[in-house]
VODOGU-307523 format. One line per 8 residues: for each residue x, y, z of C-alpha. Coordinates in nm, 2 decimals. Layout:
# residues N
X/Y/Z  ...
END
This chain:
# residues 789
0.74/1.45/2.30  1.02/1.29/2.10  0.85/1.01/1.91  0.57/1.19/1.74  0.78/1.28/1.43  0.85/0.92/1.35  0.54/0.92/1.13  0.67/1.19/0.90
1.02/1.04/0.85  0.81/0.74/0.90  0.33/-0.77/-1.57  0.19/-2.39/-4.35  -0.12/-2.47/-4.12  -0.23/-2.33/-3.79  -0.26/-2.59/-3.52  -0.60/-2.47/-3.39
-0.77/-2.80/-3.32  -0.76/-2.96/-2.98  -0.74/-3.33/-2.90  -1.06/-3.40/-2.72  -0.94/-3.70/-2.51  -0.61/-3.59/-2.36  -0.46/-3.31/-2.16  -0.26/-3.10/-2.41
-0.11/-2.76/-2.42  -0.32/-2.55/-2.66  -0.18/-2.37/-2.96  -0.15/-2.00/-2.94  -0.38/-1.73/-3.05  -0.31/-1.44/-2.82  -0.35/-1.06/-2.81  -0.09/-0.79/-2.86
0.14/-0.66/-2.60  0.02/-0.38/-2.38  0.12/-0.12/-2.63  0.25/-0.12/-2.99  0.59/-0.02/-2.87  0.61/-0.26/-2.58  0.74/-0.59/-2.73  0.96/-0.88/-2.61
1.32/-0.87/-2.72  1.48/-1.22/-2.76  1.82/-1.29/-2.63  2.11/-1.17/-2.84  2.22/-1.53/-2.92  1.91/-1.58/-3.13  1.92/-1.52/-3.51  1.70/-1.25/-3.66
1.52/-1.43/-3.94  1.23/-1.25/-4.09  0.96/-1.51/-4.11  1.03/-1.82/-3.90  1.22/-1.92/-3.59  1.38/-2.25/-3.51  1.24/-2.40/-3.18  1.59/-2.52/-3.07
1.71/-2.38/-2.74  1.88/-2.05/-2.75  2.16/-2.16/-2.53  2.24/-2.48/-2.34  2.39/-2.54/-2.00  2.72/-2.69/-1.94  2.57/-2.94/-1.69  2.23/-3.09/-1.62
2.05/-3.05/-1.29  2.10/-3.42/-1.22  2.47/-3.36/-1.19  2.43/-3.09/-0.92  2.49/-3.17/-0.55  2.19/-3.27/-0.36  2.19/-2.94/-0.18  2.18/-2.73/-0.50
1.85/-2.65/-0.66  1.80/-2.71/-1.04  1.83/-2.39/-1.23  1.60/-2.24/-1.49  1.72/-2.09/-1.82  1.62/-1.77/-1.99  1.52/-1.59/-1.68  1.28/-1.87/-1.56
1.19/-1.86/-1.20  1.24/-2.18/-0.98  0.94/-2.24/-0.76  0.82/-2.55/-0.57  1.02/-2.79/-0.78  0.93/-2.65/-1.13  1.04/-2.36/-1.35  0.80/-2.08/-1.40
0.88/-1.95/-1.75  0.85/-1.61/-1.91  0.59/-1.58/-2.19  0.86/-1.62/-2.46  0.98/-1.96/-2.33  0.85/-2.30/-2.22  0.98/-2.64/-2.13  1.10/-2.81/-1.81
1.39/-2.56/-1.78  1.24/-2.28/-2.00  1.48/-2.39/-2.27  1.23/-2.39/-2.57  1.16/-2.07/-2.76  0.80/-1.95/-2.80  0.83/-1.63/-3.01  0.91/-1.49/-3.35
1.21/-1.27/-3.39  1.21/-0.91/-3.47  1.14/-0.84/-3.84  1.16/-0.59/-4.12  0.92/-0.64/-4.41  0.83/-0.46/-4.73  0.45/-0.46/-4.78  0.22/-0.25/-5.00
0.52/-0.03/-5.09  0.61/0.05/-4.73  0.89/-0.08/-4.51  0.76/-0.20/-4.17  0.96/-0.28/-3.86  0.84/-0.51/-3.59  1.00/-0.61/-3.26  1.00/-0.98/-3.14
0.65/-1.12/-3.10  0.53/-1.39/-2.86  0.35/-1.68/-3.04  -0.01/-1.60/-3.08  0.03/-1.23/-3.00  0.02/-0.93/-3.23  0.31/-0.70/-3.28  0.27/-0.34/-3.40
0.48/-0.16/-3.65  0.71/0.11/-3.53  0.59/0.31/-3.83  0.28/0.52/-3.73  0.01/0.72/-3.89  0.13/1.07/-3.96  0.05/1.40/-3.80  -0.27/1.56/-3.93
-0.45/1.23/-3.95  -0.73/1.13/-3.70  -0.51/0.83/-3.59  -0.18/1.01/-3.55  0.06/0.81/-3.33  -0.12/0.47/-3.40  0.08/0.20/-3.57  0.02/0.16/-3.94
0.01/-0.22/-3.93  0.01/-0.53/-3.72  0.12/-0.88/-3.77  0.08/-1.20/-3.57  0.31/-1.48/-3.47  0.13/-1.81/-3.51  0.22/-2.17/-3.44  0.24/-2.38/-3.76
0.39/-2.72/-3.85  0.71/-2.53/-3.93  0.72/-2.37/-3.59  0.65/-2.00/-3.49  0.57/-1.82/-3.81  0.49/-1.45/-3.88  0.17/-1.37/-4.07  0.15/-1.10/-4.33
0.11/-0.75/-4.20  -0.25/-0.60/-4.17  -0.28/-0.23/-4.24  -0.51/0.02/-4.07  -0.68/0.31/-4.23  -0.52/0.62/-4.07  -0.84/0.83/-4.14  -1.10/0.60/-3.99
-1.20/0.63/-3.63  -1.38/0.40/-3.39  -1.68/0.62/-3.41  -1.71/0.58/-3.79  -1.65/0.21/-3.77  -1.93/0.18/-3.51  -2.17/0.36/-3.75  -2.06/0.14/-4.04
-2.12/-0.19/-3.86  -2.47/-0.09/-3.76  -2.56/-0.03/-4.13  -2.35/-0.29/-4.31  -2.22/-0.62/-4.17  -2.06/-0.74/-4.49  -1.71/-0.60/-4.42  -1.66/-0.77/-4.08
-1.30/-0.86/-4.14  -1.19/-0.51/-4.23  -1.39/-0.36/-3.94  -1.25/-0.61/-3.69  -0.89/-0.56/-3.80  -0.91/-0.18/-3.80  -1.08/-0.19/-3.45  -0.80/-0.42/-3.32
-0.52/-0.18/-3.43  -0.71/0.13/-3.32  -0.73/-0.01/-2.97  -0.37/-0.11/-2.95  -0.30/0.18/-2.71  -0.58/0.11/-2.46  -0.45/0.34/-2.20  -0.51/0.64/-2.43
-0.87/0.54/-2.52  -1.15/0.77/-2.40  -1.48/0.65/-2.25  -1.66/0.71/-2.58  -1.39/0.52/-2.78  -1.42/0.23/-2.54  -1.80/0.22/-2.58  -1.77/0.23/-2.96
-1.51/-0.06/-2.96  -1.73/-0.26/-2.72  -2.03/-0.21/-2.94  -1.84/-0.31/-3.25  -1.72/-0.63/-3.09  -2.07/-0.72/-2.96  -2.21/-0.70/-3.31  -1.92/-0.90/-3.45
-1.96/-1.18/-3.19  -2.33/-1.20/-3.26  -2.28/-1.21/-3.64  -2.42/-1.50/-3.84  -2.21/-1.82/-3.90  -2.18/-1.76/-4.27  -2.01/-1.43/-4.22  -1.77/-1.54/-3.95
-1.41/-1.66/-4.00  -1.13/-1.75/-3.76  -0.94/-1.43/-3.84  -1.25/-1.23/-3.73  -1.26/-1.42/-3.41  -0.89/-1.36/-3.34  -0.93/-0.98/-3.41  -1.24/-0.96/-3.19
-1.09/-1.14/-2.89  -0.77/-0.94/-2.93  -0.96/-0.62/-2.91  -1.15/-0.73/-2.60  -0.81/-0.83/-2.45  -0.67/-0.49/-2.52  -0.98/-0.31/-2.37  -0.90/-0.49/-2.04
-0.59/-0.27/-2.02  -0.79/0.05/-2.06  -0.77/0.33/-1.79  -0.98/0.26/-1.48  -1.11/0.62/-1.49  -1.24/0.58/-1.84  -1.40/0.24/-1.77  -1.59/0.37/-1.46
-1.87/0.55/-1.63  -2.22/0.39/-1.64  -2.25/0.40/-2.01  -1.92/0.22/-2.07  -2.01/-0.05/-1.80  -2.35/-0.11/-1.97  -2.18/-0.18/-2.31  -1.91/-0.40/-2.14
-2.18/-0.60/-1.96  -2.35/-0.67/-2.30  -2.01/-0.75/-2.45  -1.93/-1.01/-2.18  -2.27/-1.18/-2.23  -2.20/-1.20/-2.61  -1.86/-1.34/-2.54  -2.01/-1.61/-2.31
-2.26/-1.70/-2.59  -1.98/-1.70/-2.84  -1.79/-1.96/-2.63  -2.08/-2.20/-2.68  -2.09/-2.16/-3.06  -1.75/-2.06/-3.20  -1.83/-2.15/-3.56  -1.59/-2.45/-3.56
-1.32/-2.24/-3.38  -1.22/-2.44/-3.07  -0.99/-2.20/-2.90  -0.87/-1.84/-2.90  -0.62/-1.73/-2.64  -0.51/-1.38/-2.58  -0.30/-1.23/-2.30  -0.61/-1.10/-2.12
-0.87/-1.33/-2.25  -0.89/-1.71/-2.32  -1.20/-1.86/-2.50  -1.24/-2.23/-2.52  -1.53/-2.43/-2.68  -1.58/-2.80/-2.73  -1.86/-3.04/-2.83  -1.92/-3.33/-2.60
-2.17/-3.62/-2.59  -2.36/-3.59/-2.27  -2.35/-3.92/-2.09  -2.01/-4.02/-2.23  -1.82/-3.79/-1.99  -1.86/-3.69/-1.63  -1.71/-3.35/-1.68  -1.46/-3.12/-1.85
-1.17/-2.95/-1.67  -1.01/-2.63/-1.80  -0.68/-2.51/-1.65  -0.47/-2.20/-1.68  -0.12/-2.26/-1.54  0.09/-2.00/-1.37  0.35/-1.80/-1.57  0.61/-1.55/-1.49
0.36/-1.27/-1.58  -0.02/-1.23/-1.55  -0.06/-1.29/-1.92  -0.25/-1.58/-2.06  -0.05/-1.79/-2.31  -0.18/-2.08/-2.51  0.09/-2.32/-2.39  -0.02/-2.27/-2.04
-0.39/-2.36/-2.11  -0.48/-2.72/-2.05  -0.81/-2.90/-2.13  -0.92/-3.24/-2.00  -1.24/-3.36/-2.16  -1.31/-3.67/-1.96  -1.24/-3.56/-1.60  -1.42/-3.72/-1.31
-1.34/-3.45/-1.05  -1.14/-3.14/-0.99  -0.78/-3.27/-0.97  -0.52/-3.11/-0.75  -0.15/-3.18/-0.70  0.16/-2.99/-0.60  0.36/-3.09/-0.92  0.21/-2.81/-1.13
0.16/-2.45/-1.05  -0.21/-2.37/-1.12  -0.34/-2.02/-1.16  -0.71/-2.11/-1.20  -0.89/-2.44/-1.27  -1.26/-2.51/-1.34  -1.44/-2.85/-1.35  -1.79/-2.86/-1.50
-1.97/-3.18/-1.39  -2.25/-3.27/-1.64  -2.54/-3.51/-1.60  -2.50/-3.86/-1.76  -2.87/-3.92/-1.78  -2.92/-3.85/-2.16  -2.67/-3.93/-2.44  -2.70/-3.62/-2.66
-2.46/-3.38/-2.82  -2.39/-3.07/-2.62  -2.16/-2.77/-2.61  -1.94/-2.65/-2.32  -1.77/-2.31/-2.33  -1.51/-2.14/-2.11  -1.41/-1.77/-2.09  -1.12/-1.67/-1.87
-1.05/-1.30/-1.81  -0.71/-1.19/-1.68  -0.86/-0.92/-1.46  -1.20/-0.80/-1.34  -1.21/-0.46/-1.51  -1.53/-0.55/-1.69  -1.70/-0.65/-1.37  -1.71/-0.34/-1.15
-1.91/-0.41/-0.84  -2.10/-0.14/-0.66  -2.03/-0.31/-0.33  -1.68/-0.46/-0.34  -1.41/-0.19/-0.31  -1.07/-0.26/-0.46  -0.77/-0.07/-0.33  -0.48/-0.31/-0.41
-0.31/-0.34/-0.74  -0.38/-0.71/-0.80  -0.55/-0.88/-1.08  -0.86/-1.10/-1.00  -0.92/-1.38/-1.25  -1.28/-1.41/-1.37  -1.39/-1.74/-1.54  -1.71/-1.86/-1.69
-1.83/-2.21/-1.76  -2.14/-2.26/-1.97  -2.33/-2.56/-2.10  -2.56/-2.59/-2.40  -2.77/-2.89/-2.47  -2.71/-3.06/-2.14  -2.76/-3.04/-1.77  -2.49/-2.96/-1.51
-2.47/-3.11/-1.16  -2.22/-2.86/-1.02  -1.92/-2.65/-1.10  -1.59/-2.68/-0.90  -1.33/-2.41/-0.91  -0.98/-2.36/-0.79  -0.79/-2.03/-0.76  -0.44/-1.98/-0.65
-0.40/-1.74/-0.36  -0.26/-1.40/-0.44  0.03/-1.25/-0.26  0.04/-0.89/-0.16  0.36/-0.73/-0.02  0.35/-0.67/0.35  0.01/-0.84/0.38  -0.14/-1.18/0.44
-0.46/-1.33/0.31  -0.74/-1.29/0.57  -1.05/-1.43/0.40  -1.20/-1.50/0.07  -1.55/-1.55/-0.08  -1.67/-1.74/-0.39  -1.89/-1.53/-0.61  -2.06/-1.50/-0.94
-2.15/-1.19/-1.14  -2.52/-1.09/-1.11  -2.60/-0.90/-1.43  -2.93/-0.77/-1.30  -2.78/-0.60/-0.99  -2.43/-0.55/-1.14  -2.27/-0.68/-0.83  -2.09/-1.00/-0.71
-2.32/-1.25/-0.54  -2.25/-1.56/-0.33  -2.59/-1.73/-0.40  -2.55/-2.10/-0.47  -2.18/-2.11/-0.40  -1.97/-2.25/-0.11  -1.61/-2.20/-0.03  -1.31/-2.39/0.12
-0.93/-2.44/0.09  -0.72/-2.75/0.02  -0.39/-2.88/0.17  -0.18/-2.68/-0.08  -0.33/-2.35/0.02  -0.55/-2.31/-0.29  -0.89/-2.14/-0.27  -1.18/-2.38/-0.36
-1.53/-2.30/-0.47  -1.84/-2.51/-0.56  -2.15/-2.36/-0.73  -2.47/-2.52/-0.85  -2.50/-2.30/-1.16  -2.28/-2.16/-1.44  -2.19/-1.80/-1.51  -1.89/-1.57/-1.45
-1.71/-1.68/-1.13  -1.44/-1.52/-0.93  -1.28/-1.53/-0.59  -1.28/-1.21/-0.39  -0.99/-1.19/-0.14  -0.94/-0.96/0.15  -0.59/-0.91/0.29  -0.47/-0.79/0.63
-0.17/-0.56/0.65  0.13/-0.70/0.83  0.20/-0.41/1.05  0.54/-0.35/1.18  0.46/-0.24/1.53  0.69/0.00/1.69  0.95/-0.14/1.93  0.89/-0.08/2.30
1.02/0.25/2.43  1.40/0.24/2.50  1.56/0.33/2.83  1.68/0.66/2.71  1.31/0.76/2.64  1.20/0.65/2.98  1.49/0.84/3.15  1.43/1.16/2.95
1.05/1.16/2.99  1.08/1.05/3.36  1.31/1.34/3.44  1.07/1.58/3.25  0.77/1.45/3.44  0.95/1.51/3.77  1.07/1.86/3.66  0.73/1.96/3.53
0.55/1.84/3.85  0.80/2.04/4.07  0.76/2.34/3.85  0.38/2.34/3.88  0.39/2.29/4.26  0.65/2.57/4.31  0.47/2.81/4.07  0.15/2.76/4.26
0.31/2.80/4.61  0.49/3.12/4.51  0.21/3.27/4.30  0.16/3.56/4.54  0.50/3.69/4.47  0.44/3.73/4.10  0.16/3.84/3.87  -0.13/3.59/3.82
-0.12/3.58/3.44  0.24/3.46/3.39  0.18/3.20/3.66  -0.13/3.08/3.47  0.05/3.06/3.14  0.36/2.87/3.27  0.15/2.63/3.48  -0.08/2.56/3.19
0.22/2.49/2.96  0.37/2.26/3.22  0.04/2.08/3.29  -0.04/2.00/2.93  0.32/1.89/2.87  0.31/1.68/3.19  -0.01/1.49/3.09  0.13/1.44/2.74
0.44/1.28/2.87  0.25/1.05/3.10  0.01/0.94/2.83  0.30/0.90/2.59  0.50/0.67/2.81  0.20/0.46/2.91  0.01/0.44/2.58  0.21/0.52/2.27
0.26/0.15/2.19  -0.05/-0.01/2.04  -0.18/-0.30/2.26  -0.27/-0.49/1.93  0.11/-0.55/1.89  0.08/-0.82/2.16  -0.21/-1.00/1.97  -0.14/-1.28/1.72
-0.28/-1.19/1.37  -0.48/-1.48/1.24  -0.67/-1.55/0.92  -1.04/-1.58/0.94  -1.14/-1.94/0.98  -1.50/-1.90/0.90  -1.64/-2.15/0.65  -1.95/-1.93/0.57
-1.93/-1.78/0.22  -1.99/-1.42/0.31  -1.97/-1.15/0.05  -1.67/-0.93/0.11  -1.69/-0.55/0.07  -1.31/-0.47/0.03  -0.98/-0.63/-0.06  -0.82/-0.49/0.26
-0.94/-0.61/0.60  -0.94/-0.36/0.89  -1.04/-0.47/1.23  -1.31/-0.27/1.41  -1.17/-0.03/1.66  -1.15/-0.15/2.01  -1.10/0.20/2.15  -0.78/0.23/2.37
-0.54/0.32/2.09  -0.77/0.58/1.94  -0.83/0.73/2.29  -0.45/0.76/2.34  -0.41/0.92/1.99  -0.68/1.17/2.07  -0.53/1.25/2.41  -0.18/1.29/2.27
-0.31/1.51/1.99  -0.50/1.73/2.23  -0.24/1.79/2.50  0.04/1.84/2.25  -0.16/2.10/2.06  -0.25/2.25/2.39  0.12/2.28/2.48  0.19/2.47/2.16
-0.12/2.69/2.20  -0.02/2.79/2.55  0.33/2.85/2.43  0.19/3.09/2.17  -0.02/3.27/2.43  0.29/3.29/2.65  0.48/3.45/2.36  0.20/3.70/2.29
0.17/3.79/2.66  0.54/3.84/2.69  0.55/4.07/2.39  0.26/4.27/2.52  0.42/4.32/2.86  0.75/4.40/2.70  0.63/4.68/2.48  0.39/4.80/2.75
0.08/4.80/2.53  -0.14/4.75/2.83  -0.03/4.89/3.16  -0.29/4.66/3.31  -0.43/4.35/3.15  -0.79/4.39/3.03  -1.07/4.26/3.24  -1.12/3.88/3.22
-0.79/3.85/3.02  -0.69/3.53/3.21  -1.03/3.38/3.14  -1.00/3.46/2.77  -0.66/3.30/2.75  -0.79/2.99/2.93  -1.07/2.95/2.68  -0.83/2.98/2.39
-0.56/2.77/2.54  -0.78/2.47/2.62  -1.06/2.53/2.37  -0.87/2.57/2.04  -0.70/2.22/2.07  -1.04/2.07/2.16  -1.20/2.21/1.85  -0.92/2.08/1.62
-0.93/1.73/1.78  -1.31/1.72/1.76  -1.32/1.82/1.39  -1.05/1.57/1.31  -1.23/1.29/1.49  -1.57/1.38/1.33  -1.43/1.40/0.98  -1.21/1.09/0.97
-1.28/0.85/1.25  -1.51/0.56/1.19  -1.53/0.26/1.43  -1.52/0.02/1.14  -1.21/0.18/0.99  -1.01/0.38/1.25  -0.70/0.39/1.03  -0.82/0.69/0.85
-0.77/0.88/1.18  -0.48/0.70/1.35  -0.20/0.46/1.27  -0.18/0.09/1.37  0.19/0.07/1.42  0.16/0.30/1.72  -0.10/0.53/1.86  -0.07/0.85/1.67
-0.23/1.04/1.39  -0.24/0.87/1.04  0.02/1.01/0.80  0.08/0.75/0.52  -0.13/0.59/0.25  -0.15/0.21/0.18  0.17/0.23/-0.02  0.37/0.39/0.26
0.38/0.74/0.10  0.30/1.06/0.28  -0.07/1.14/0.22  -0.18/1.50/0.25  -0.54/1.39/0.31  -0.44/1.23/0.64  -0.47/1.43/0.96  -0.10/1.43/1.03
-0.06/1.72/0.79  -0.36/1.95/0.84  -0.45/1.86/1.20  -0.09/1.88/1.34  0.20/1.97/1.12  0.04/2.27/0.97  -0.10/2.44/1.29  0.22/2.36/1.48
0.43/2.50/1.20  0.23/2.83/1.21  0.27/2.85/1.59  0.64/2.78/1.58  0.69/3.05/1.31  0.50/3.30/1.52  0.70/3.21/1.83  1.03/3.25/1.65
0.93/3.59/1.52  0.83/3.70/1.87  1.14/3.55/2.02  1.36/3.76/1.79  1.17/4.07/1.87  1.19/4.00/2.25  1.57/3.94/2.24  1.63/4.25/2.04
1.42/4.46/2.27  1.58/4.32/2.59  1.93/4.38/2.46  1.83/4.74/2.36  1.63/4.85/2.67  1.78/4.65/2.96  2.08/4.83/3.11  2.20/4.52/3.29
2.23/4.34/2.96  2.44/4.63/2.81  2.71/4.57/3.07  3.05/4.47/2.96  3.09/4.23/3.24  3.13/3.86/3.15  2.82/3.76/3.34  2.60/3.98/3.12
2.66/3.74/2.83  2.55/3.46/3.05  2.24/3.65/3.14  2.16/3.71/2.77  2.22/3.34/2.69  2.01/3.21/2.98  1.72/3.46/2.91  1.71/3.37/2.55
1.74/3.00/2.62  1.46/3.01/2.88  1.22/3.18/2.63  1.32/2.94/2.35  1.26/2.63/2.56  0.92/2.74/2.69  0.81/2.84/2.34  0.90/2.49/2.20
1.15/2.62/1.94  1.34/2.29/1.95  1.05/2.13/1.77  1.18/2.30/1.45  1.43/2.02/1.44  1.14/1.78/1.39  1.07/1.95/1.05  1.44/1.94/0.96
1.41/1.56/1.00  1.22/1.57/0.67  1.54/1.65/0.48  1.61/1.36/0.24  1.96/1.30/0.36  2.03/1.00/0.58  2.31/1.13/0.78  2.14/1.47/0.84
1.82/1.29/0.94  2.01/1.08/1.20  2.18/1.39/1.35  1.86/1.59/1.37  1.68/1.28/1.51  1.93/1.24/1.80  1.93/1.61/1.88  1.55/1.63/1.86
1.51/1.33/2.09  1.75/1.46/2.35  1.61/1.82/2.36  1.24/1.72/2.36  1.26/1.43/2.61  1.42/1.66/2.86  1.21/1.97/2.79  1.03/1.95/3.12
1.36/1.92/3.31  1.49/2.23/3.12  1.19/2.43/3.22  1.25/2.33/3.58  1.61/2.45/3.58  1.55/2.76/3.38  1.23/2.89/3.54  1.27/2.75/3.89
1.62/2.66/4.00  1.79/2.97/3.87  1.54/3.22/4.01  1.64/3.42/4.33  1.32/3.34/4.50  1.37/2.97/4.47  1.73/3.00/4.59  1.61/3.21/4.89
1.34/2.96/4.97  1.59/2.67/4.96  1.84/2.86/5.16  1.57/2.94/5.43  1.47/2.58/5.45  1.83/2.47/5.47  1.92/2.71/5.76  1.60/2.63/5.94
1.71/2.28/6.01  1.87/2.25/6.36  2.24/2.18/6.37  2.32/1.89/6.61  2.65/1.87/6.80  2.83/1.55/6.69  3.14/1.41/6.87  3.39/1.31/6.62
3.61/1.12/6.87  3.72/1.12/7.24  4.04/1.06/7.42  4.09/0.87/7.75  4.41/0.91/7.95  4.50/0.66/8.22  4.79/0.71/8.47  4.91/0.44/8.70
5.16/0.48/8.98  5.30/0.29/9.28  5.44/0.45/9.59  5.55/0.27/9.90  5.34/-0.04/9.82  5.04/0.17/9.73  4.91/0.14/9.37  4.71/0.44/9.23
4.51/0.49/8.91  4.41/0.82/8.74  4.17/0.84/8.44  4.05/1.14/8.23  3.83/1.16/7.91  3.87/1.46/7.67  3.55/1.54/7.47  3.65/1.88/7.33
3.66/1.76/6.97  3.32/1.84/6.82  3.17/1.93/6.48  2.86/2.11/6.37  2.67/1.96/6.08
END
């Protein structure tokens, strides 16, 4: 019974135009950081100018990568990460070695009679002042102002601060925009700052902000400016960081669905605004002459974070196909192939979302903390042939990609759909999709956990359990043979304890290791684009491991249940409550001893076990009750706690109380134990030890293994293992070998064996003599040396 406790222990002029004929990095217009107080701090070597920042490197290396030995990899500066021959740069840096700065320094500025302090701001993002609205105002705790770092001909430059009204709320702004759309700039800027702490927004505030942005995006061309567009997309980007719980309501999701439709339409008519890039949203729009190009390719490159940054957005306006190579690290790429039949002006728009919080499927369940990119490609004034997409495969700790599906968002059903899309992979491990229509696309991935299966049982376990099996078997046989010499009830109790423990040990040795450990885990190789229902793949149960878990659970609970009945019976007999056991007492105890564990196991299986997901009931690493969640933390909802640890703890507590009472009573009432002879102490010790062993008191050490101290855990683990692997052997010695009846039986058997006479050796004497020519010879053998065996 030693391995069961393993489970317990067990992110100038603005350069906003885009060259329409070449692949260029886009200028930056990005959203704020995740919160007004979470900003990027530049290295100390940088100066702290208030308005502009030189784009020269912050520090230079003493040697170039070319001078390094062939075995040394090139290094990346400014915390860049080397991967597959290139440097993956933080948001604040770019260049081949991440040597070029891409942010404005921290600043202190006097504006409108107030002194405002801002931390460093990445180009295109908004920073929020450390000064906040005062207590007693509706917006207490919200930053008073924001300012944006933009890319100009002079380099990264800080815009003037924009103030928020500390007494206006998102609710009042939503009412205002429904009645008056003349103050769009003020409403947009206030909404952007009021949503700068998205994790604190309520469902109603999210709905109000989404409705405000929908009205702004649908506003007439004459009322729209680039600043309004930036404020609007910034607000949408911030809403993508809102709490999952607040986003989950139906009313919020309806408003967000309307918002994403408006944003898709906005990408096709940006009012002469070609690009807006925010950390969670990138919007790209361009005009093309249908017939002069085969297609347009939009790419988001991989960065050191999940944020979208303008210098990692690439646009190729005259692409012939979706291009793939291993010289760039691509996060997501889309190629829209348009028809060349008619030469007419058209519009192509792209919207890229950093995560899928606005697209909550009723079918696909997400349990992993990974972001899924969602990208839309739309065409106006032309005809598309097909859309090709490429997504980089995500990595999940302790898991491998099992399968993926290419999907689009069905607004009518509010679910992901695979209609019109096919899937595949390329030689670089990227996930490929092709669809015959345009809308919001995504790749749903399902991962399979890399289980660390338990090692095969060690020899010490086999020896201990083997000795216990032998001891338990002999105990059962001898108890049954000698049952006439003792009362029936104690025999029933001890035999039942030994029988349940014996079966448990046999099942444990033969079945605790999951047979799936010998199978090779492989990814799904199906080419069929099947809609996935979860991001974690769990194999359907094949049966054997679950059966072993149920048997171990049942017979271990039965062992403890019978131990409790043994303790109760012993206490009753000791205090002489009943001179004779009540009628059918043995039948009642049999029903409880074998029935109670059956009820617990049946309830546990019925509540948690499903053939399509057996891991709610059992573990995969080895065949025992589930105890941990997907993050490896102890989960109180799993059956390990309420179906095993809790009932066993209650039984052990009861047994310990009864044990103390029994020992005190024995020492008080038994004259033999009051003797001053030395052997009386031995009798006390052996009597107490016998009771403690059969009551399973050593299992208390299993709970002590939960102590968060490594050395203590190791000591308790060894002691627990030794005591519980040999528990059956201990019962044999304490309840059989040391009893007078057993010794008498053995003695009778010993003396009943006939004693043969065995000659140890013999001696032969030979005498020769000669007398008057006559030769004589005398021989005698002595066989008097014998031994009795």
